N, C-alpha and C positions, 0 to 999 in steps of 0.2 A: 522703304524710301523709294520715291519715284526714280525711274531710270531715264526719264525724259529731261535732259538738261540743255539749256540754251548755250550758245557760244562755244559749243564743242562739235567739231565736224562729225557727222553721222548721227547727230541727235536733233530732235525737233526743237525749233526756236520758240517754245511756248513758256519757258520758265528760265530763271536765272540761277545758275549754279553759284554756290557760295564762294568757291575759289575764284571763279571767273569774275565775280563782282568785286572781291577784295583786290584782285589785280587791277580791275578797272578804276578803283578809287585810290590806288596806291596805298591801300591800308596794309599791304603785305609787311611793311616795315613795323607795323604794330603787332604783327602776328606773334612775335616772341617778346612782347612787352613785359617788363618787370624782370626778365631773365629767369622766370619761374617755370614756364611751361611752353610747349610748342603749340601754337594755335592750330596747326595741322594735325595734332594728335587726336585721339579718341574719335570725335565726330567725323573727321575728315581723313582718317587713316587710309581709307580705300583710295588707291591711286586713280585719279580721274583721267579721262581721255582728254586730248588737247581741246581747248575751248573754241567753240564757234565764236565768231567776232564780226564786228561791223567792218565793211569795206569802204575805204576812203580813197578817192582818186586825188592825185596831185599833178597838175600840169602847169608849165611855165609858159607865159606868153611874151615873146620877144623875138626880134630878128636874130639870125646867127651872129651878125656883127653890127652893133648899133653905130649910128653916125657919131663922130666925135663931138658935134655940137648939140647932141641930144642930151637927155637927162636920164640916167645918171652920167652919161658922157664917157669920153675916152679915158678919163683918169680912173675909172672904176673897173675893177677886175670882175666882170659880170659872171663868167663861168664859176669863179671862186665863190661869188656871192650865192649863186644857185646851189653850189655844193654845200655851202654852210646851211642854207635853208633845209636842204634835203637831210643832212646829218641831224639837225635839230628835230625835224619831224620823225625821223626813224627812231631816234632815242625815245621820244615821247610815245610813239606807237608801241615800242617794246614794253614800256612801262604800263601802258593802259590796255594792252591786249587788242590792238587795232590792226586790221589787215590793210597796210598802207601800200597803195599801188601808184608808184611814182613813174611818170613818163619823163625820162631823162632828156629826150630830144625836145627842145622847145618848139612851140608852134607859133605861126605868124600869118601865113598866107591863107587865102580863102579855102584852098583845097585842104590844107592841114586842119583848119577849123572844122570843115565839113566832115572829114574822116573821124575826128574826135567826137562830133555830135552823133554820128552814126553808131559809134561804139557805145555812147551813153544810152541810146535807144535799145540796143541789143542786150546790154548788160549794165543796167543802171546801178551805180554804187549807192551806198547809204548816205554819202555826203561827198563833197569835193572841195578842194582848195585850189583857187586860181591864182597863180603868182604873176601879178601884173608888173613887168620889169622894165618897161620902156615908155617914155613920155608920149611918143606918137604911136603907141601900139594899143590904144584903148578901144579901137573899133572891134577887133576880135573878141576882147573881153565882153563888150556890150552884147555881141551876138551870142556868146556862150551863156551869158546870164539870161538873155531873152528866150533862148531855145533849150534851156536846161531840163525842162520837163518836170519841174517841181522838186528837183533834188536840192536838199539844203546845201547852200553854197557860201563859202567864205572867200572874199577877194582880199588877198594879202598884197599890199603895196609898201615896199620898204622905202623907196625914194623914187617914185616914178609917176607922180600925178600932181596936177594943180587942183585948185578948189573945184573947178568945173568938172573935171574927170571924176573926182571923189564923191560926186552926188549919186553915182551909179548905185542902184539898189536901195537908196535911202528910204523910199516909201514902199518897198516891196517886201512882203512877208517871205521868210525863208532865205533871204540874202543879207549878208553882213559885210559891210566895207570895213576892213581892218588896215588902216594906213598908220604905220608906226615903224620907228627905227629899232624897236626892241625885238630882236630876233627871237628871244626866249618866249615871246608872246605866242609863238607858233604852237607851243604845248597847250596853251589855253584854247587855241583854235581846234586842236584835235580833241581836247576834253569836251568841248561843246558838241561836236559832231558825234562823238562817242556817247555822250549822255542822251542825245535824242534817240539813238538806236536802243540803248540799254533800257531806257524808260518804257519802250514799247513792249518789253518782255519781262519787266520787273514784277515781283510778287511779294506782297507784305501780308504776314499772318495777322489775324485779329482774333481776340478772345471774346468779341462782342456778339458772336453768333451771326445769324442771318445768312444771306447768300453772297456769292461773289459780287464784287462791285468794281467796275472798271472806270478808269479815268480816260479822258479824251487823248491823253498822251500815250495811253496803252497800259500803264501800271494797274495791277489788279490787287484788290484786297481779298484775301482768301480766309474763310472761317476755319478756326482750329477744330479738328475732329476729336481731339482728346479733351478730357476734363483737366485743364491745366492746373487748377488748384489742387486736385487730388495728386497730380504728378509732383507738385511741389511738396506736398505733405509726405510723399513717399521717398523723397530724395535722401540719399545716403551720403555720409562723409566720404570724400575721396582725397587722394593726394593733391589733386588740382584744387579742390575747394579749400583744403587747409592752406595751400600756398597763397590763394587769393585772399582768404581771410587774414592771414598773417601780414600780407602786404598792406592791406587797407588799415589794419590796426597799427602797424609800426610806423607808417608814413603820415598818419593823421596829425594835425596840429593838436587835436584834443579828442578824446573819446568821452562824450558827455553822459548819455544815458545807457547805451547798450552794453551788455556783458560780452565776454569772449564767445560764449555759446551763441549769443544772438548774431554776432558777426559771422561765425562759421555757418550758421543756418542761412544767412543772407547770401554767402558765397555759394552755397549749394544750389540756391535758386538760379544762379547764373547758368550752371550746367544744364539745368532742366529747360530753361528758355532757349538756350542755344540748340539743344537736341530737338525741341519742337520745331524750331525754325528750319532745321535741316530736314526733318522728317516730312515737312510739308513743301520742301523744295522752294523756300522763300529766302529773301534777303534781310528780313527784319520782322519786327512784331509790334503791334499796338495793343496795349493791355487794357482790358475793361473788367470791372468787378473787383478791383484791387482791395477794396475795404473788407471783403468777405474773409480774406486770409491775410497773413502778414504780407504787406506790399513788397514786391521785389524791386525796390527803388535802387539799392546798391547794384543789383544785377543789371538794371537798365542803364545805369551810369557807365558801367564797364562795357556793356555791349556797344554803346556809342563811342567810347574810347577805342574800341576795336574796329570801328568803321561799319557798324551794323545798326540799322534803323531800330530804335526802341522808344516808342512814344506812349502816351498815357490815354486812358479813357476812350479807347477805340477811335481815336481821332485820325480820320483818313487824310485830311488835308495837311496835317502836321507831318504825317509819315511821308507823304509825297515831297514836302518841302525839305525834310531831312535827307531824303534820298538824293534830291537835286544838289543839295549842299555837299554831300559826299562825292558825287560824281564830278562836280565842277571844281570844288575847292579842297576836297579831302578833309573837310572840317565838320565836326559834330555840331548839333544845334541844341538849344535849350527850349523845350516847349514850356510855356508858362501861362498862368492865369493873370491877366492884366488888372492892375489897381492904380488909377491915377492919383498922384499926390497933388491936390488942387492948390495947396499953399505954395509949393515950389515949382509947380507946372512941370513935374517929372512923371515918369511912368515906372511903377514897380511891377516887375514880373516875378511871380513866385511859383515854384513847384518843387518836387523832391527828387528829381532824377537828372540833375545837371551833370554833364560830362566834366572831366578834368583836363583832357587834352584839347583845350580851347583853341590853340593855335594850329592844330592839325593832328590827325591820327598818326602821322609819321614824324612828328616833332617831339623833342625831348621834354618840352615844357609841360608841366602839370600844375594846374591851379591848386593852391593850398585848400584844404578841406578839413572839416570836423565830422566825426562820425556821430550821428544823432539817431534818435528814434523817429518814427513817422509822427506826424502831428496828432494822430489818434492814440499816441503812446504805445504803439506796438511796432514790431519790425525794426529795420535799419534803413536810414536815409542818409544822404550826403548833403551836408551844408557846405557847398562849394563857394569860395570867395573869388569873385571875378575881379580882374585887375582894374582898379580905379583909374580913371583918366583915359582908358583905351576906348577907341571907337567900336561901335557895334552896328550891325545891320538888323533891322526888324522886318520880318517877312511873314506873309500868310498867303499860301496858294489856295486857289479855289478847288472845289471837288463837286461834280466831275468835270467842270468847265475849265478851259485853258485860260485861267486868269491868275494874277498875283498882285498883291499889294506890298509895296516896299517903302521902308523908311530907314533913316539912319539916326544915330545919336552917339552918346558917350556915357560910359559907366560913371555914376556919381558916387554910389556907396553900396555896401552890402548891409542889409537890414539886420540888426542885432536881435537875437531871440534868446531869452527875454530882454527887454520888456515887451517887444512886439510878439504877436502871435500870428503865424502864417505858415505856409509851406516852408520847408527847411532852407532851400536856396531861394533867397529873395534879393533880386538885383534891381537897383534903382538906376534908371537911365534918363538922359534928356532925349527929346525927340526934335531933331533939327527942323526949324521952320514952323513948328506947331505952336499956335498961340494958346491952345487949351488942350491938354492931353486927354481930356474927356472926348475929344473928337477922333482919337485913334480908333480905327475900325477893327472889327473882328474879335476873335477870342482864340486862345491857344496859339497866339502868334509865336514865332520862333525868334530867339535872339541868337545871332552868330557873331563871334568876335571878329572885329575888323570891318572896315568900310568896303563892302562888296557890291554896292548898288550898281555901279557902272557895268562890270562884267555880267552881273545878273540880268540887267536890262538888255545887254547885247545878246545874251543867250535867249532871252524871251523873244526878241525879234527874229532870231534864226529859227526858233522852234514854233513860232506862231502863237505865242502866249501873250495875252493882253495884260500889260503892266500899268499900274496906277499907283498914286501916292496912298499911303496907309492912313492918312487923315483927311 
């Protein structure tokens, strides 16, 4: 296994360690999922060194004592407000593995702003959050944005700006205006800056062969050096694979085609894929050539529930999209083959590797599922039943360009099989504002539970990603 790990002091920042990534996605809560085994066991038993991590500056812009007639005014305990913002950010930084550098002393004068800008030039952070805390203090904020030197910057305004002030950064790439009374949103601010940095060093394993392929955001697709199908055929039964197989069998709504031996074999595939990901120092895998052997569909479903990228058919853009979803929302995605229903103007997305932790890797909710065979009548696949009536986000990132197409909709139904014949998980959704779902662009789009369009577009603005409608 490579000894070069990113996000760990003393190691080169060219790859992303699995533990570091899990901490960054808050998937650590899923590490002991099902109460059956410790995710840190076996593969990750070797104690890692402390993770290297992105550095984020936090500076508050306000006078030491605001005028009573200002906004937020004399009735607001501004030091207490700043302390609340700081506590919220520190808690998020601990969760995400971010080196948070808070300047407790607020700045306001030209001299103070100048000294801070000099610090930025000498030691530029990976991102910064500017706390705009006074109605008549936007001049310094404007200067900090104008002279930031390309550093991704979030301006957080709790209650300190009128419409004119809040235009700042609206048309500028790499700057996000966040004016909201929701203090908890500061965790999302840190997630966005964290994601930009981690994407620069991310590695996804592919079994499609070829050479390394890099995205403009920095993520790299790395060819698998091993014959993964042979590795799967050599897999042995372990205590862990028995526990996984027993869990999926006992908690299924129904086991339709597979035998107990089939389910155990599918559980063994999970351990193989996880080992290959670790040996290549990657954060996930995209599988190609699945039809040559029994497809590892159950294994891919569980990897996603663990917060690990696991997509199909060597699909680079889907792998990137799933990585972004984990980093921003700690939520797995469903890569699917789109099939428009022209009678009802809906879109059916079908594949065999849907996750079950649709609300998030750290949430208790698991979608109900049936254990099925693959639609080629071999292996084990999951027929996951998505919650009808719930909103979904439809996403397709570009590769290697910094583009994304986004749409939203709502789950209408789960396609019954039989009489239908398709990939095992088949989710029917509406597409908001789309007059004809045949206009939906792309292939292998991702379904993500929940309406996440707005925060996703905000992230795209901060990261310099061109966002457009998916139809």
